[in-house]
Backbone atoms as SQL, in Angstrom:
CREATE TABLE atoms (id INTEGER PRIMARY KEY, chain TEXT, resi INTEGER, resn TEXT, atom TEXT, x REAL, y REAL, z REAL);
INSERT INTO atoms VALUES
  (1, 'A', 1, 'ASN', 'N', -52.440, 36.329, 32.862),
  (2, 'A', 1, 'ASN', 'CA', -53.646, 36.290, 32.003),
  (3, 'A', 1, 'ASN', 'C', -53.731, 34.836, 31.545),
  (4, 'A', 2, 'ALA', 'N', -54.913, 34.313, 31.655),
  (5, 'A', 2, 'ALA', 'CA', -55.257, 33.048, 31.075),
  (6, 'A', 2, 'ALA', 'C', -55.391, 33.234, 29.539),
  (7, 'A', 3, 'THR', 'N', -54.604, 32.669, 28.808),
  (8, 'A', 3, 'THR', 'CA', -54.634, 32.904, 27.309),
  (9, 'A', 3, 'THR', 'C', -55.180, 31.771, 26.496),
  (10, 'A', 4, 'VAL', 'N', -55.109, 30.544, 27.074),
  (11, 'A', 4, 'VAL', 'CA', -55.706, 29.393, 26.399),
  (12, 'A', 4, 'VAL', 'C', -56.387, 28.504, 27.508),
  (13, 'A', 5, 'ILE', 'N', -57.560, 28.112, 27.245),
  (14, 'A', 5, 'ILE', 'CA', -58.229, 27.192, 28.129),
  (15, 'A', 5, 'ILE', 'C', -58.873, 26.103, 27.369),
  (16, 'A', 6, 'ASN', 'N', -58.610, 24.836, 27.746),
  (17, 'A', 6, 'ASN', 'CA', -59.191, 23.701, 26.995),
  (18, 'A', 6, 'ASN', 'C', -59.740, 22.729, 28.034),
  (19, 'A', 7, 'ALA', 'N', -61.073, 22.385, 27.751),
  (20, 'A', 7, 'ALA', 'CA', -61.645, 21.349, 28.633),
  (21, 'A', 7, 'ALA', 'C', -62.886, 20.774, 27.909),
  (22, 'A', 8, 'GLY', 'N', -63.183, 19.621, 28.241),
  (23, 'A', 8, 'GLY', 'CA', -64.382, 18.978, 27.638),
  (24, 'A', 8, 'GLY', 'C', -64.278, 18.555, 26.214),
  (25, 'A', 9, 'THR', 'N', -65.190, 17.586, 25.863),
  (26, 'A', 9, 'THR', 'CA', -65.161, 16.973, 24.534),
  (27, 'A', 9, 'THR', 'C', -66.534, 17.110, 23.945),
  (28, 'A', 10, 'GLN', 'N', -67.654, 17.273, 24.718),
  (29, 'A', 10, 'GLN', 'CA', -69.009, 17.396, 24.229),
  (30, 'A', 10, 'GLN', 'C', -69.783, 18.360, 25.067),
  (31, 'A', 11, 'HIS', 'N', -70.854, 18.912, 24.423),
  (32, 'A', 11, 'HIS', 'CA', -71.675, 19.939, 25.167),
  (33, 'A', 11, 'HIS', 'C', -72.395, 19.423, 26.324),
  (34, 'A', 12, 'ASN', 'N', -72.700, 18.174, 26.351),
  (35, 'A', 12, 'ASN', 'CA', -73.485, 17.546, 27.413),
  (36, 'A', 12, 'ASN', 'C', -72.791, 16.678, 28.406),
  (37, 'A', 13, 'VAL', 'N', -71.425, 16.809, 28.467),
  (38, 'A', 13, 'VAL', 'CA', -70.621, 16.055, 29.351),
  (39, 'A', 13, 'VAL', 'C', -69.756, 16.970, 30.248),
  (40, 'A', 14, 'VAL', 'N', -69.826, 16.739, 31.525),
  (41, 'A', 14, 'VAL', 'CA', -68.932, 17.540, 32.394),
  (42, 'A', 14, 'VAL', 'C', -67.505, 17.117, 32.219),
  (43, 'A', 15, 'PRO', 'N', -66.628, 18.019, 31.909),
  (44, 'A', 15, 'PRO', 'CA', -65.254, 17.765, 31.638),
  (45, 'A', 15, 'PRO', 'C', -64.589, 17.123, 32.877),
  (46, 'A', 16, 'ASP', 'N', -63.710, 16.194, 32.622),
  (47, 'A', 16, 'ASP', 'CA', -63.001, 15.537, 33.776),
  (48, 'A', 16, 'ASP', 'C', -61.618, 16.220, 34.010),
  (49, 'A', 17, 'GLU', 'N', -61.227, 17.124, 33.080),
  (50, 'A', 17, 'GLU', 'CA', -59.988, 17.871, 33.257),
  (51, 'A', 17, 'GLU', 'C', -60.059, 19.085, 32.494),
  (52, 'A', 18, 'CYS', 'N', -59.240, 20.079, 32.966),
  (53, 'A', 18, 'CYS', 'CA', -59.092, 21.368, 32.238),
  (54, 'A', 18, 'CYS', 'C', -57.646, 21.804, 32.218),
  (55, 'A', 19, 'HIS', 'N', -57.197, 22.242, 30.992),
  (56, 'A', 19, 'HIS', 'CA', -55.787, 22.699, 30.832),
  (57, 'A', 19, 'HIS', 'C', -55.865, 24.175, 30.570),
  (58, 'A', 20, 'ILE', 'N', -55.072, 24.938, 31.353),
  (59, 'A', 20, 'ILE', 'CA', -54.979, 26.385, 31.171),
  (60, 'A', 20, 'ILE', 'C', -53.574, 26.836, 30.961),
  (61, 'A', 21, 'ILE', 'N', -53.322, 27.667, 29.989),
  (62, 'A', 21, 'ILE', 'CA', -52.048, 28.269, 29.764),
  (63, 'A', 21, 'ILE', 'C', -52.216, 29.637, 30.292),
  (64, 'A', 22, 'VAL', 'N', -51.279, 30.060, 31.237),
  (65, 'A', 22, 'VAL', 'CA', -51.394, 31.414, 31.777),
  (66, 'A', 22, 'VAL', 'C', -49.969, 32.156, 31.338),
  (67, 'A', 23, 'ASP', 'N', -50.199, 33.335, 30.842),
  (68, 'A', 23, 'ASP', 'CA', -49.105, 34.192, 30.441),
  (69, 'A', 23, 'ASP', 'C', -48.792, 35.127, 31.611),
  (70, 'A', 24, 'VAL', 'N', -47.599, 34.922, 32.188),
  (71, 'A', 24, 'VAL', 'CA', -47.194, 35.756, 33.337),
  (72, 'A', 24, 'VAL', 'C', -46.021, 36.594, 32.936),
  (73, 'A', 25, 'ARG', 'N', -46.112, 37.918, 33.155),
  (74, 'A', 25, 'ARG', 'CA', -45.007, 38.821, 32.769),
  (75, 'A', 25, 'ARG', 'C', -44.350, 39.272, 34.127),
  (76, 'A', 26, 'THR', 'N', -43.184, 38.766, 34.464),
  (77, 'A', 26, 'THR', 'CA', -42.541, 39.171, 35.726),
  (78, 'A', 26, 'THR', 'C', -41.888, 40.509, 35.544),
  (79, 'A', 27, 'ASN', 'N', -41.571, 41.139, 36.686),
  (80, 'A', 27, 'ASN', 'CA', -40.782, 42.299, 36.692),
  (81, 'A', 27, 'ASN', 'C', -39.439, 42.053, 37.376),
  (82, 'A', 28, 'GLU', 'N', -38.684, 43.150, 37.606),
  (83, 'A', 28, 'GLU', 'CA', -37.373, 42.942, 38.180),
  (84, 'A', 28, 'GLU', 'C', -37.314, 42.490, 39.669),
  (85, 'A', 29, 'LEU', 'N', -38.489, 42.522, 40.269),
  (86, 'A', 29, 'LEU', 'CA', -38.585, 42.215, 41.721),
  (87, 'A', 29, 'LEU', 'C', -38.634, 40.639, 41.861),
  (88, 'A', 30, 'TYR', 'N', -39.129, 39.893, 40.889),
  (89, 'A', 30, 'TYR', 'CA', -39.198, 38.427, 41.061),
  (90, 'A', 30, 'TYR', 'C', -38.629, 37.745, 39.795),
  (91, 'A', 31, 'THR', 'N', -38.042, 36.635, 40.003),
  (92, 'A', 31, 'THR', 'CA', -37.559, 35.794, 38.867),
  (93, 'A', 31, 'THR', 'C', -38.714, 34.938, 38.385),
  (94, 'A', 32, 'ASN', 'N', -38.601, 34.495, 37.188),
  (95, 'A', 32, 'ASN', 'CA', -39.556, 33.584, 36.679),
  (96, 'A', 32, 'ASN', 'C', -39.765, 32.326, 37.495),
  (97, 'A', 33, 'GLU', 'N', -38.630, 31.782, 37.989),
  (98, 'A', 33, 'GLU', 'CA', -38.663, 30.612, 38.873),
  (99, 'A', 33, 'GLU', 'C', -39.439, 30.890, 40.123),
  (100, 'A', 34, 'GLU', 'N', -39.254, 32.095, 40.723),
  (101, 'A', 34, 'GLU', 'CA', -39.875, 32.392, 41.949),
  (102, 'A', 34, 'GLU', 'C', -41.395, 32.493, 41.837),
  (103, 'A', 35, 'VAL', 'N', -41.842, 33.092, 40.763),
  (104, 'A', 35, 'VAL', 'CA', -43.219, 33.257, 40.359),
  (105, 'A', 35, 'VAL', 'C', -43.933, 31.865, 40.178),
  (106, 'A', 36, 'CYS', 'N', -43.217, 31.018, 39.401),
  (107, 'A', 36, 'CYS', 'CA', -43.725, 29.671, 39.106),
  (108, 'A', 36, 'CYS', 'C', -43.888, 28.849, 40.394),
  (109, 'A', 37, 'GLU', 'N', -42.828, 29.016, 41.261),
  (110, 'A', 37, 'GLU', 'CA', -42.925, 28.275, 42.573),
  (111, 'A', 37, 'GLU', 'C', -44.029, 28.804, 43.441),
  (112, 'A', 38, 'PHE', 'N', -44.273, 30.084, 43.434),
  (113, 'A', 38, 'PHE', 'CA', -45.421, 30.655, 44.180),
  (114, 'A', 38, 'PHE', 'C', -46.718, 30.147, 43.637),
  (115, 'A', 39, 'VAL', 'N', -46.883, 30.216, 42.368),
  (116, 'A', 39, 'VAL', 'CA', -48.150, 29.719, 41.775),
  (117, 'A', 39, 'VAL', 'C', -48.420, 28.256, 42.076),
  (118, 'A', 40, 'ALA', 'N', -47.313, 27.464, 41.949),
  (119, 'A', 40, 'ALA', 'CA', -47.445, 25.959, 42.178),
  (120, 'A', 40, 'ALA', 'C', -47.910, 25.703, 43.620),
  (121, 'A', 41, 'LYS', 'N', -47.334, 26.450, 44.541),
  (122, 'A', 41, 'LYS', 'CA', -47.702, 26.278, 45.934),
  (123, 'A', 41, 'LYS', 'C', -49.159, 26.738, 46.332),
  (124, 'A', 42, 'ASN', 'N', -49.753, 27.574, 45.467),
  (125, 'A', 42, 'ASN', 'CA', -51.074, 28.100, 45.754),
  (126, 'A', 42, 'ASN', 'C', -52.208, 27.586, 44.883),
  (127, 'A', 43, 'ILE', 'N', -51.966, 26.591, 44.130),
  (128, 'A', 43, 'ILE', 'CA', -53.092, 25.980, 43.367),
  (129, 'A', 43, 'ILE', 'C', -53.182, 24.463, 43.685),
  (130, 'A', 44, 'HIS', 'N', -54.149, 23.833, 43.382),
  (131, 'A', 44, 'HIS', 'CA', -54.431, 22.412, 43.607),
  (132, 'A', 44, 'HIS', 'C', -54.324, 21.608, 42.309),
  (133, 'A', 45, 'SER', 'N', -53.341, 21.973, 41.459),
  (134, 'A', 45, 'SER', 'CA', -53.171, 21.333, 40.268),
  (135, 'A', 45, 'SER', 'C', -51.688, 21.255, 39.902),
  (136, 'A', 46, 'ASP', 'N', -51.393, 20.541, 38.866),
  (137, 'A', 46, 'ASP', 'CA', -49.995, 20.554, 38.341),
  (138, 'A', 46, 'ASP', 'C', -49.672, 21.951, 37.760),
  (139, 'A', 47, 'CYS', 'N', -48.464, 22.281, 37.935),
  (140, 'A', 47, 'CYS', 'CA', -48.031, 23.569, 37.342),
  (141, 'A', 47, 'CYS', 'C', -46.670, 23.409, 36.848),
  (142, 'A', 48, 'LYS', 'N', -46.402, 23.756, 35.529),
  (143, 'A', 48, 'LYS', 'CA', -45.082, 23.744, 34.984),
  (144, 'A', 48, 'LYS', 'C', -44.881, 24.916, 34.052),
  (145, 'A', 49, 'ALA', 'N', -43.713, 25.432, 33.992),
  (146, 'A', 49, 'ALA', 'CA', -43.366, 26.538, 33.092),
  (147, 'A', 49, 'ALA', 'C', -43.038, 26.072, 31.754),
  (148, 'A', 50, 'ARG', 'N', -43.532, 26.785, 30.703),
  (149, 'A', 50, 'ARG', 'CA', -43.170, 26.428, 29.336),
  (150, 'A', 50, 'ARG', 'C', -41.680, 26.789, 29.110),
  (151, 'A', 51, 'SER', 'N', -41.175, 27.809, 29.739),
  (152, 'A', 51, 'SER', 'CA', -39.806, 28.313, 29.642),
  (153, 'A', 51, 'SER', 'C', -39.495, 29.287, 30.714),
  (154, 'A', 52, 'TYR', 'N', -38.230, 29.329, 31.132),
  (155, 'A', 52, 'TYR', 'CA', -37.771, 30.422, 32.004),
  (156, 'A', 52, 'TYR', 'C', -36.809, 31.293, 31.249),
  (157, 'A', 53, 'ARG', 'N', -36.672, 31.146, 30.029),
  (158, 'A', 53, 'ARG', 'CA', -35.697, 31.813, 29.150),
  (159, 'A', 53, 'ARG', 'C', -35.828, 33.352, 29.159),
  (160, 'A', 54, 'LEU', 'N', -37.101, 33.810, 28.996),
  (161, 'A', 54, 'LEU', 'CA', -37.284, 35.260, 28.771),
  (162, 'A', 54, 'LEU', 'C', -37.493, 36.007, 30.121),
  (163, 'A', 55, 'HIS', 'N', -36.709, 36.970, 30.337),
  (164, 'A', 55, 'HIS', 'CA', -36.673, 37.723, 31.638),
  (165, 'A', 55, 'HIS', 'C', -37.163, 39.194, 31.483),
  (166, 'A', 56, 'SER', 'N', -37.633, 39.691, 32.588),
  (167, 'A', 56, 'SER', 'CA', -37.984, 41.174, 32.579),
  (168, 'A', 56, 'SER', 'C', -36.740, 41.955, 32.411),
  (169, 'A', 57, 'SER', 'N', -36.938, 43.186, 31.849),
  (170, 'A', 57, 'SER', 'CA', -35.801, 44.047, 31.685),
  (171, 'A', 57, 'SER', 'C', -36.101, 45.336, 32.496),
  (172, 'A', 58, 'HIS', 'N', -35.079, 46.049, 32.857),
  (173, 'A', 58, 'HIS', 'CA', -35.284, 47.277, 33.581),
  (174, 'A', 58, 'HIS', 'C', -34.012, 48.151, 33.434),
  (175, 'A', 59, 'ILE', 'N', -34.212, 49.387, 33.857),
  (176, 'A', 59, 'ILE', 'CA', -33.089, 50.292, 33.843),
  (177, 'A', 59, 'ILE', 'C', -33.390, 51.240, 34.995),
  (178, 'A', 60, 'PRO', 'N', -32.328, 51.560, 35.756),
  (179, 'A', 60, 'PRO', 'CA', -32.483, 52.466, 36.917),
  (180, 'A', 60, 'PRO', 'C', -33.069, 53.922, 36.492),
  (181, 'A', 61, 'THR', 'N', -33.827, 54.407, 37.297),
  (182, 'A', 61, 'THR', 'CA', -34.383, 55.789, 36.957),
  (183, 'A', 61, 'THR', 'C', -33.318, 56.839, 37.001),
  (184, 'A', 62, 'ASP', 'N', -32.173, 56.588, 37.642),
  (185, 'A', 62, 'ASP', 'CA', -31.137, 57.589, 37.560),
  (186, 'A', 62, 'ASP', 'C', -30.110, 57.363, 36.412),
  (187, 'A', 63, 'HIS', 'N', -30.407, 56.392, 35.566),
  (188, 'A', 63, 'HIS', 'CA', -29.524, 56.121, 34.383),
  (189, 'A', 63, 'HIS', 'C', -29.455, 57.420, 33.479),
  (190, 'A', 64, 'PRO', 'N', -28.302, 57.704, 32.877),
  (191, 'A', 64, 'PRO', 'CA', -28.211, 58.888, 32.097),
  (192, 'A', 64, 'PRO', 'C', -29.271, 58.983, 30.901),
  (193, 'A', 65, 'LEU', 'N', -29.531, 57.815, 30.279),
  (194, 'A', 65, 'LEU', 'CA', -30.575, 57.773, 29.196),
  (195, 'A', 65, 'LEU', 'C', -31.896, 58.165, 29.732),
  (196, 'A', 66, 'VAL', 'N', -32.273, 57.600, 30.872),
  (197, 'A', 66, 'VAL', 'CA', -33.609, 57.950, 31.538),
  (198, 'A', 66, 'VAL', 'C', -33.601, 59.363, 31.884),
  (199, 'A', 67, 'LYS', 'N', -32.634, 59.896, 32.538),
  (200, 'A', 67, 'LYS', 'CA', -32.548, 61.349, 32.981),
  (201, 'A', 67, 'LYS', 'C', -32.680, 62.202, 31.756),
  (202, 'A', 68, 'ARG', 'N', -31.953, 61.857, 30.693),
  (203, 'A', 68, 'ARG', 'CA', -32.003, 62.683, 29.461),
  (204, 'A', 68, 'ARG', 'C', -33.426, 62.743, 28.867),
  (205, 'A', 69, 'LEU', 'N', -34.051, 61.586, 28.864),
  (206, 'A', 69, 'LEU', 'CA', -35.456, 61.529, 28.311),
  (207, 'A', 69, 'LEU', 'C', -36.464, 62.283, 29.219),
  (208, 'A', 70, 'THR', 'N', -36.354, 62.172, 30.513),
  (209, 'A', 70, 'THR', 'CA', -37.211, 62.947, 31.445),
  (210, 'A', 70, 'THR', 'C', -36.963, 64.450, 31.269),
  (211, 'A', 71, 'ASP', 'N', -35.681, 64.782, 31.016),
  (212, 'A', 71, 'ASP', 'CA', -35.418, 66.218, 30.770),
  (213, 'A', 71, 'ASP', 'C', -36.108, 66.687, 29.477),
  (214, 'A', 72, 'MET', 'N', -36.407, 65.754, 28.537),
  (215, 'A', 72, 'MET', 'CA', -37.077, 66.039, 27.281),
  (216, 'A', 72, 'MET', 'C', -38.633, 65.917, 27.521),
  (217, 'A', 73, 'ASP', 'N', -39.079, 65.838, 28.699),
  (218, 'A', 73, 'ASP', 'CA', -40.502, 65.724, 29.035),
  (219, 'A', 73, 'ASP', 'C', -41.099, 64.410, 28.590),
  (220, 'A', 74, 'LYS', 'N', -40.320, 63.407, 28.535),
  (221, 'A', 74, 'LYS', 'CA', -40.781, 62.091, 28.213),
  (222, 'A', 74, 'LYS', 'C', -41.046, 61.351, 29.557),
  (223, 'A', 75, 'THR', 'N', -42.127, 60.530, 29.706),
  (224, 'A', 75, 'THR', 'CA', -42.435, 59.947, 30.941),
  (225, 'A', 75, 'THR', 'C', -42.229, 58.442, 30.838),
  (226, 'A', 76, 'PRO', 'N', -41.181, 57.979, 31.645),
  (227, 'A', 76, 'PRO', 'CA', -40.888, 56.542, 31.626),
  (228, 'A', 76, 'PRO', 'C', -42.056, 55.697, 32.180),
  (229, 'A', 77, 'PHE', 'N', -42.220, 54.444, 31.738),
  (230, 'A', 77, 'PHE', 'CA', -43.205, 53.625, 32.288),
  (231, 'A', 77, 'PHE', 'C', -42.839, 52.189, 31.923),
  (232, 'A', 78, 'GLY', 'N', -43.319, 51.244, 32.714),
  (233, 'A', 78, 'GLY', 'CA', -43.069, 49.802, 32.438),
  (234, 'A', 78, 'GLY', 'C', -44.046, 49.306, 31.309),
  (235, 'A', 79, 'SER', 'N', -43.474, 48.590, 30.430),
  (236, 'A', 79, 'SER', 'CA', -44.194, 48.037, 29.250),
  (237, 'A', 79, 'SER', 'C', -44.606, 46.619, 29.473),
  (238, 'A', 80, 'PRO', 'N', -45.876, 46.279, 29.285),
  (239, 'A', 80, 'PRO', 'CA', -46.215, 44.792, 29.501),
  (240, 'A', 80, 'PRO', 'C', -45.916, 43.980, 28.201),
  (241, 'A', 81, 'THR', 'N', -45.391, 44.621, 27.243),
  (242, 'A', 81, 'THR', 'CA', -45.250, 43.875, 25.964),
  (243, 'A', 81, 'THR', 'C', -43.810, 43.201, 25.952),
  (244, 'A', 82, 'LEU', 'N', -43.642, 42.281, 25.069),
  (245, 'A', 82, 'LEU', 'CA', -42.435, 41.482, 25.016),
  (246, 'A', 82, 'LEU', 'C', -41.602, 41.809, 23.749),
  (247, 'A', 83, 'SER', 'N', -40.309, 41.852, 23.838),
  (248, 'A', 83, 'SER', 'CA', -39.463, 42.036, 22.752),
  (249, 'A', 83, 'SER', 'C', -38.179, 41.250, 22.977),
  (250, 'A', 84, 'ASP', 'N', -37.246, 41.420, 22.036),
  (251, 'A', 84, 'ASP', 'CA', -35.893, 40.782, 22.218),
  (252, 'A', 84, 'ASP', 'C', -35.160, 41.312, 23.421),
  (253, 'A', 85, 'GLN', 'N', -35.655, 42.429, 23.926),
  (254, 'A', 85, 'GLN', 'CA', -35.149, 43.050, 25.142),
  (255, 'A', 85, 'GLN', 'C', -35.149, 41.997, 26.300),
  (256, 'A', 86, 'ALA', 'N', -36.049, 41.052, 26.295),
  (257, 'A', 86, 'ALA', 'CA', -36.126, 40.047, 27.300),
  (258, 'A', 86, 'ALA', 'C', -34.937, 39.114, 27.321),
  (259, 'A', 87, 'LEU', 'N', -34.086, 39.162, 26.366),
  (260, 'A', 87, 'LEU', 'CA', -32.889, 38.374, 26.244),
  (261, 'A', 87, 'LEU', 'C', -31.651, 39.119, 26.726),
  (262, 'A', 88, 'MET', 'N', -31.718, 40.477, 26.994),
  (263, 'A', 88, 'MET', 'CA', -30.690, 41.275, 27.296),
  (264, 'A', 88, 'MET', 'C', -30.480, 41.278, 28.810),
  (265, 'A', 89, 'PRO', 'N', -29.241, 40.799, 29.257),
  (266, 'A', 89, 'PRO', 'CA', -28.944, 40.755, 30.679),
  (267, 'A', 89, 'PRO', 'C', -28.429, 42.037, 31.253),
  (268, 'A', 90, 'TRP', 'N', -28.473, 43.179, 30.491),
  (269, 'A', 90, 'TRP', 'CA', -27.948, 44.399, 30.938),
  (270, 'A', 90, 'TRP', 'C', -29.113, 45.438, 30.996),
  (271, 'A', 91, 'PRO', 'N', -28.861, 46.585, 31.749),
  (272, 'A', 91, 'PRO', 'CA', -29.956, 47.586, 31.729),
  (273, 'A', 91, 'PRO', 'C', -30.300, 48.053, 30.377),
  (274, 'A', 92, 'SER', 'N', -31.606, 48.159, 30.082),
  (275, 'A', 92, 'SER', 'CA', -32.099, 48.575, 28.783),
  (276, 'A', 92, 'SER', 'C', -33.428, 49.186, 28.839),
  (277, 'A', 93, 'LEU', 'N', -33.752, 50.000, 27.800),
  (278, 'A', 93, 'LEU', 'CA', -35.092, 50.574, 27.699),
  (279, 'A', 93, 'LEU', 'C', -35.582, 50.450, 26.301),
  (280, 'A', 94, 'LYS', 'N', -36.866, 50.518, 26.162),
  (281, 'A', 94, 'LYS', 'CA', -37.566, 50.472, 24.850),
  (282, 'A', 94, 'LYS', 'C', -37.975, 51.917, 24.589),
  (283, 'A', 95, 'LEU', 'N', -37.795, 52.400, 23.442),
  (284, 'A', 95, 'LEU', 'CA', -38.181, 53.776, 23.052),
  (285, 'A', 95, 'LEU', 'C', -38.656, 53.726, 21.583),
  (286, 'A', 96, 'GLY', 'N', -39.905, 53.811, 21.414),
  (287, 'A', 96, 'GLY', 'CA', -40.427, 53.755, 19.990),
  (288, 'A', 96, 'GLY', 'C', -41.640, 54.560, 19.817),
  (289, 'A', 97, 'PRO', 'N', -42.036, 54.719, 18.537),
  (290, 'A', 97, 'PRO', 'CA', -43.199, 55.536, 18.254),
  (291, 'A', 97, 'PRO', 'C', -44.478, 54.923, 18.565),
  (292, 'A', 98, 'GLY', 'N', -45.518, 55.780, 18.700),
  (293, 'A', 98, 'GLY', 'CA', -46.841, 55.200, 18.910),
  (294, 'A', 98, 'GLY', 'C', -47.264, 55.164, 20.440),
  (295, 'A', 99, 'ASP', 'N', -48.459, 54.746, 20.572),
  (296, 'A', 99, 'ASP', 'CA', -49.078, 54.578, 21.908),
  (297, 'A', 99, 'ASP', 'C', -48.869, 53.201, 22.284),
  (298, 'A', 100, 'SER', 'N', -48.253, 52.920, 23.420),
  (299, 'A', 100, 'SER', 'CA', -47.965, 51.530, 23.795),
  (300, 'A', 100, 'SER', 'C', -49.267, 50.704, 24.090),
  (301, 'A', 101, 'ALA', 'N', -50.299, 51.437, 24.414),
  (302, 'A', 101, 'ALA', 'CA', -51.606, 50.658, 24.526),
  (303, 'A', 101, 'ALA', 'C', -52.040, 50.013, 23.338),
  (304, 'A', 102, 'ARG', 'N', -51.594, 50.490, 22.124),
  (305, 'A', 102, 'ARG', 'CA', -51.971, 49.903, 20.896),
  (306, 'A', 102, 'ARG', 'C', -51.081, 48.741, 20.478),
  (307, 'A', 103, 'SER', 'N', -49.962, 48.638, 21.140),
  (308, 'A', 103, 'SER', 'CA', -48.941, 47.509, 20.840),
  (309, 'A', 103, 'SER', 'C', -49.567, 46.212, 20.916),
  (310, 'A', 104, 'HIS', 'N', -49.280, 45.371, 19.898),
  (311, 'A', 104, 'HIS', 'CA', -49.749, 43.959, 19.937),
  (312, 'A', 104, 'HIS', 'C', -51.260, 43.829, 20.024),
  (313, 'A', 105, 'SER', 'N', -51.983, 44.794, 19.559),
  (314, 'A', 105, 'SER', 'CA', -53.458, 44.731, 19.547),
  (315, 'A', 105, 'SER', 'C', -54.002, 44.328, 18.204),
  (316, 'A', 106, 'ALA', 'N', -55.275, 44.019, 18.151),
  (317, 'A', 106, 'ALA', 'CA', -55.790, 43.625, 16.901),
  (318, 'A', 106, 'ALA', 'C', -55.791, 44.664, 15.815),
  (319, 'A', 107, 'ASN', 'N', -55.881, 45.920, 16.255),
  (320, 'A', 107, 'ASN', 'CA', -55.903, 46.998, 15.278),
  (321, 'A', 107, 'ASN', 'C', -54.610, 47.905, 15.478),
  (322, 'A', 108, 'GLU', 'N', -53.526, 47.317, 15.718),
  (323, 'A', 108, 'GLU', 'CA', -52.314, 48.055, 15.970),
  (324, 'A', 108, 'GLU', 'C', -51.931, 49.002, 14.822),
  (325, 'A', 109, 'TYR', 'N', -51.608, 50.182, 15.094),
  (326, 'A', 109, 'TYR', 'CA', -51.194, 51.152, 14.070),
  (327, 'A', 109, 'TYR', 'C', -50.257, 52.246, 14.639),
  (328, 'A', 110, 'ILE', 'N', -49.534, 52.893, 13.859),
  (329, 'A', 110, 'ILE', 'CA', -48.755, 54.046, 14.238),
  (330, 'A', 110, 'ILE', 'C', -49.052, 55.173, 13.229),
  (331, 'A', 111, 'ARG', 'N', -49.237, 56.427, 13.786),
  (332, 'A', 111, 'ARG', 'CA', -49.627, 57.473, 12.979),
  (333, 'A', 111, 'ARG', 'C', -48.289, 58.190, 12.406),
  (334, 'A', 112, 'ILE', 'N', -48.342, 58.752, 11.271),
  (335, 'A', 112, 'ILE', 'CA', -47.185, 59.454, 10.649),
  (336, 'A', 112, 'ILE', 'C', -46.594, 60.453, 11.703),
  (337, 'A', 113, 'ASP', 'N', -47.394, 61.278, 12.386),
  (338, 'A', 113, 'ASP', 'CA', -46.870, 62.225, 13.272),
  (339, 'A', 113, 'ASP', 'C', -46.127, 61.555, 14.452),
  (340, 'A', 114, 'GLU', 'N', -46.554, 60.369, 14.856),
  (341, 'A', 114, 'GLU', 'CA', -45.857, 59.683, 15.865),
  (342, 'A', 114, 'GLU', 'C', -44.484, 59.267, 15.421),
  (343, 'A', 115, 'ILE', 'N', -44.372, 58.811, 14.155),
  (344, 'A', 115, 'ILE', 'CA', -43.072, 58.504, 13.600),
  (345, 'A', 115, 'ILE', 'C', -42.150, 59.676, 13.562),
  (346, 'A', 116, 'ASN', 'N', -42.703, 60.750, 13.099),
  (347, 'A', 116, 'ASN', 'CA', -41.903, 61.989, 12.970),
  (348, 'A', 116, 'ASN', 'C', -41.426, 62.478, 14.446),
  (349, 'A', 117, 'ASP', 'N', -42.283, 62.390, 15.389),
  (350, 'A', 117, 'ASP', 'CA', -41.906, 62.678, 16.801),
  (351, 'A', 117, 'ASP', 'C', -40.796, 61.767, 17.289),
  (352, 'A', 118, 'ALA', 'N', -40.955, 60.455, 16.943),
  (353, 'A', 118, 'ALA', 'CA', -39.874, 59.541, 17.385),
  (354, 'A', 118, 'ALA', 'C', -38.561, 59.819, 16.769),
  (355, 'A', 119, 'ILE', 'N', -38.501, 60.208, 15.525),
  (356, 'A', 119, 'ILE', 'CA', -37.307, 60.576, 14.812),
  (357, 'A', 119, 'ILE', 'C', -36.682, 61.752, 15.545),
  (358, 'A', 120, 'ASN', 'N', -37.524, 62.791, 15.787),
  (359, 'A', 120, 'ASN', 'CA', -36.950, 63.949, 16.469),
  (360, 'A', 120, 'ASN', 'C', -36.426, 63.660, 17.881),
  (361, 'A', 121, 'THR', 'N', -37.132, 62.725, 18.596),
  (362, 'A', 121, 'THR', 'CA', -36.677, 62.337, 19.864),
  (363, 'A', 121, 'THR', 'C', -35.350, 61.672, 19.782),
  (364, 'A', 122, 'TYR', 'N', -35.209, 60.693, 18.832),
  (365, 'A', 122, 'TYR', 'CA', -33.914, 60.006, 18.761),
  (366, 'A', 122, 'TYR', 'C', -32.759, 60.967, 18.402),
  (367, 'A', 123, 'ILE', 'N', -33.068, 61.908, 17.530),
  (368, 'A', 123, 'ILE', 'CA', -31.940, 62.866, 17.237),
  (369, 'A', 123, 'ILE', 'C', -31.603, 63.683, 18.435),
  (370, 'A', 124, 'LYS', 'N', -32.596, 64.219, 19.112),
  (371, 'A', 124, 'LYS', 'CA', -32.292, 65.060, 20.265),
  (372, 'A', 124, 'LYS', 'C', -31.651, 64.258, 21.407),
  (373, 'A', 125, 'LEU', 'N', -32.040, 62.966, 21.591),
  (374, 'A', 125, 'LEU', 'CA', -31.423, 62.120, 22.636),
  (375, 'A', 125, 'LEU', 'C', -30.060, 61.871, 22.336),
  (376, 'A', 126, 'LEU', 'N', -29.600, 61.768, 21.102),
  (377, 'A', 126, 'LEU', 'CA', -28.236, 61.386, 20.764),
  (378, 'A', 126, 'LEU', 'C', -27.376, 62.553, 20.326),
  (379, 'A', 127, 'ASP', 'N', -27.919, 63.776, 20.271),
  (380, 'A', 127, 'ASP', 'CA', -27.205, 64.958, 19.852),
  (381, 'A', 127, 'ASP', 'C', -26.433, 65.558, 20.988),
  (382, 'A', 128, 'ARG', 'N', -25.080, 65.441, 20.967),
  (383, 'A', 128, 'ARG', 'CA', -24.317, 65.930, 22.013),
  (384, 'A', 128, 'ARG', 'C', -24.327, 67.447, 22.252),
  (385, 'A', 129, 'GLU', 'N', -24.682, 68.102, 21.112),
  (386, 'A', 129, 'GLU', 'CA', -24.800, 69.593, 21.238),
  (387, 'A', 129, 'GLU', 'C', -25.877, 70.032, 22.084),
  (388, 'A', 130, 'THR', 'N', -26.950, 69.210, 22.345),
  (389, 'A', 130, 'THR', 'CA', -28.078, 69.643, 23.103),
  (390, 'A', 130, 'THR', 'C', -28.069, 69.173, 24.480),
  (391, 'A', 131, 'ILE', 'N', -27.029, 68.524, 24.918),
  (392, 'A', 131, 'ILE', 'CA', -26.841, 67.938, 26.200),
  (393, 'A', 131, 'ILE', 'C', -26.429, 69.028, 27.191);
């Protein structure tokens, strides 16, 4: 996603340059470096990464936590949002209340019933008696 675009200095002058910041969210199939190299090869401009520090996270679908959640009728999906999880070099998952589509939006909110559902999910997920 192009998140910042800067060009021009006046309304009646054709800009001589344009600077674009692009937010790219990689997945486990490509490293940040591979994606940057691909972009650089396919554009006619300079291209440099702001950072390679944050990586995608993933967890195998056969991981016990994922299996437990699917047994609880939860549907796993990839999240396009960013968290400290991007710094974890081990398999991990995000599990939280609310609708992920509302995450990091202008009118982000979580309903009380979503919080209650999350609490019940956490308890059931961690309760050895229900395994």
